[in-house]
C-alpha positions as CSV (number, residue, x, y, z in Angstrom):
1,X,65.1,90.4,158.1
2,X,66.4,92.2,161.2
3,X,66.2,95.5,159.3
4,X,62.5,94.8,158.6
5,X,61.8,94.0,162.2
6,X,63.7,97.1,163.4
7,X,61.7,99.3,160.9
8,X,58.4,97.8,162.0
9,X,59.3,98.5,165.6
10,X,60.1,102.1,164.7
11,X,56.9,102.5,162.8
12,X,54.7,101.1,165.5
13,X,56.2,102.8,168.5
14,X,55.6,106.3,169.7
15,X,58.4,108.4,171.2
16,X,59.5,106.6,174.3
17,X,62.4,106.4,176.6
18,X,64.0,103.4,178.0
19,X,66.9,102.9,180.4
20,X,69.7,100.5,179.8
21,X,72.7,99.8,182.0
22,X,76.3,99.1,181.0
23,X,78.4,97.2,183.5
24,X,81.7,95.4,183.7
25,X,81.2,92.0,185.2
26,X,84.1,89.5,185.4
27,X,86.1,91.7,183.0
28,X,83.3,91.6,180.3
29,X,81.0,94.4,179.3
30,X,77.4,93.5,179.9
31,X,74.2,95.5,178.9
32,X,71.0,95.0,180.9
33,X,67.7,96.7,181.5
34,X,68.5,96.7,185.3
35,X,71.7,97.7,187.1
36,X,74.0,94.7,186.9
37,X,76.7,96.0,189.2
38,X,77.3,98.8,191.7
39,X,79.2,100.8,189.1
40,X,76.5,100.4,186.4
41,X,76.5,103.2,183.9
42,X,73.0,104.3,183.0
43,X,72.4,104.7,179.2
44,X,69.4,106.7,178.1
45,X,67.8,105.6,174.8
46,X,65.2,107.6,173.1
47,X,63.0,106.1,170.4
48,X,61.7,108.8,168.1
49,X,58.6,108.3,166.0
50,X,59.5,108.8,162.3
51,X,57.6,111.5,160.4
52,X,54.5,110.5,158.4
53,X,56.5,111.0,155.1
54,X,59.3,108.7,156.4
55,X,56.7,106.1,157.4
56,X,55.2,106.2,154.0
57,X,58.6,105.8,152.3
58,X,59.5,102.9,154.6
59,X,56.1,101.2,153.9
60,X,56.6,101.6,150.2
61,X,60.1,100.1,150.5
62,X,58.7,97.2,152.5
63,X,56.0,96.5,149.9
64,X,58.6,96.5,147.2
65,X,60.8,94.0,149.2
66,X,57.7,91.8,149.7
67,X,56.9,92.0,146.0
68,X,60.6,91.2,145.1
69,X,60.4,88.2,147.4
70,X,57.1,86.9,145.9
71,X,58.5,87.4,142.4
72,X,61.6,85.4,143.4
73,X,59.4,82.6,144.7
74,X,57.4,82.6,141.5
75,X,60.6,82.4,139.5
76,X,61.8,79.6,141.7
77,X,58.6,77.7,141.1
78,X,58.9,78.3,137.4
79,X,62.4,76.9,137.3
80,X,61.2,73.8,139.1
81,X,58.5,73.3,136.5
82,X,61.0,73.8,133.7
83,X,63.2,71.1,135.3
84,X,60.2,68.8,135.6
85,X,59.6,69.2,131.8
86,X,63.2,68.4,131.1
87,X,63.0,65.3,133.3
88,X,59.8,64.1,131.6
89,X,61.3,64.7,128.2
90,X,64.3,62.5,129.2
91,X,61.8,59.8,130.4
92,X,60.1,60.0,127.0
93,X,63.5,59.6,125.2
94,X,64.3,56.6,127.4
95,X,61.0,55.0,126.7
96,X,61.4,55.5,123.0
97,X,64.9,54.0,123.2
98,X,63.5,51.0,125.1
99,X,60.7,50.6,122.6
100,X,63.2,50.6,119.7
101,X,65.3,48.0,121.4
102,X,62.3,45.7,122.1
103,X,61.1,46.2,118.5
104,X,64.5,45.5,117.0
105,X,64.6,42.2,118.9
106,X,61.2,41.3,117.6
107,X,62.2,42.3,114.0
108,X,65.2,40.0,114.3
109,X,62.9,37.1,115.4
110,X,60.6,37.9,112.5
111,X,63.5,37.5,110.0
112,X,64.1,34.0,111.2
113,X,60.6,32.8,110.3
114,X,60.5,30.1,107.7
115,X,58.7,30.6,104.4
116,X,55.9,28.1,105.2
117,X,52.6,28.0,107.0
118,X,54.2,27.6,110.4
119,X,56.6,30.4,109.7
120,X,53.8,32.7,108.6
121,X,51.8,31.9,111.7
122,X,54.9,32.7,113.9
123,X,55.5,35.9,111.9
124,X,51.9,37.0,112.5
125,X,52.2,36.4,116.2
126,X,55.5,38.4,116.3
127,X,53.7,41.2,114.5
128,X,50.9,41.2,117.1
129,X,53.6,41.3,119.8
130,X,55.2,44.3,118.1
131,X,51.9,46.1,118.1
132,X,51.4,45.3,121.8
133,X,54.9,46.6,122.6
134,X,54.3,49.8,120.6
135,X,50.9,50.4,122.4
136,X,52.4,49.7,125.8
137,X,55.2,52.3,125.3
138,X,52.9,54.8,123.5
139,X,50.5,54.8,126.5
140,X,53.3,55.7,128.8
141,X,54.7,58.3,126.5
142,X,51.2,59.9,126.0
143,X,50.6,60.0,129.8
144,X,54.0,61.8,130.2
145,X,53.2,64.1,127.3
146,X,49.9,65.2,128.9
147,X,51.8,66.0,132.1
148,X,54.3,68.1,130.1
149,X,51.4,69.9,128.5
150,X,49.8,70.6,131.9
151,X,53.2,71.8,133.2
152,X,53.7,74.1,130.2
153,X,50.3,75.6,130.9
154,X,51.3,76.2,134.6
155,X,54.5,77.9,133.4
156,X,52.4,80.2,131.2
157,X,50.2,81.1,134.1
158,X,53.3,81.8,136.3
159,X,54.8,83.9,133.5
160,X,51.7,86.0,133.3
161,X,51.6,86.4,137.1
162,X,55.3,87.4,137.2
163,X,54.7,89.9,134.4
164,X,51.7,91.4,136.4
165,X,53.7,91.6,139.7
166,X,56.8,93.0,138.0
167,X,54.7,95.8,136.5
168,X,55.9,95.1,132.9
């Protein structure tokens, strides 16, 4: 960053002269824009305006640095989106596992139903409960899947932008 600032100063300034002073104060060397001691040594500094060719070369390099930084930022965003998809897929896997546990418990209940009218009614109510459990989990899974689809679309857009900015 300091290099960029120094280059910008060089590009924006015309040839100029500035005086700086070097002094020894309390055993330490000090630099100042005004004499800081009686034995101050005056240092002359000349700032030279770079040639037009050099300015163009530096400007081109600065644009490339800026482009590299923006590509890095786009890649960082892409990586975050990929991680988001991995997290959502893990949530779907957890929901599927929870749904299977809940359904297994209900299946076990269903097996204990007697082979009579009361058992048939109980078995039917368990079947409805199983449908409700399946729908509950499926709604959550579908919502997460839609989010994954939107995220994949955003990754595709970032990929196209990275490709454009990289010049490939």
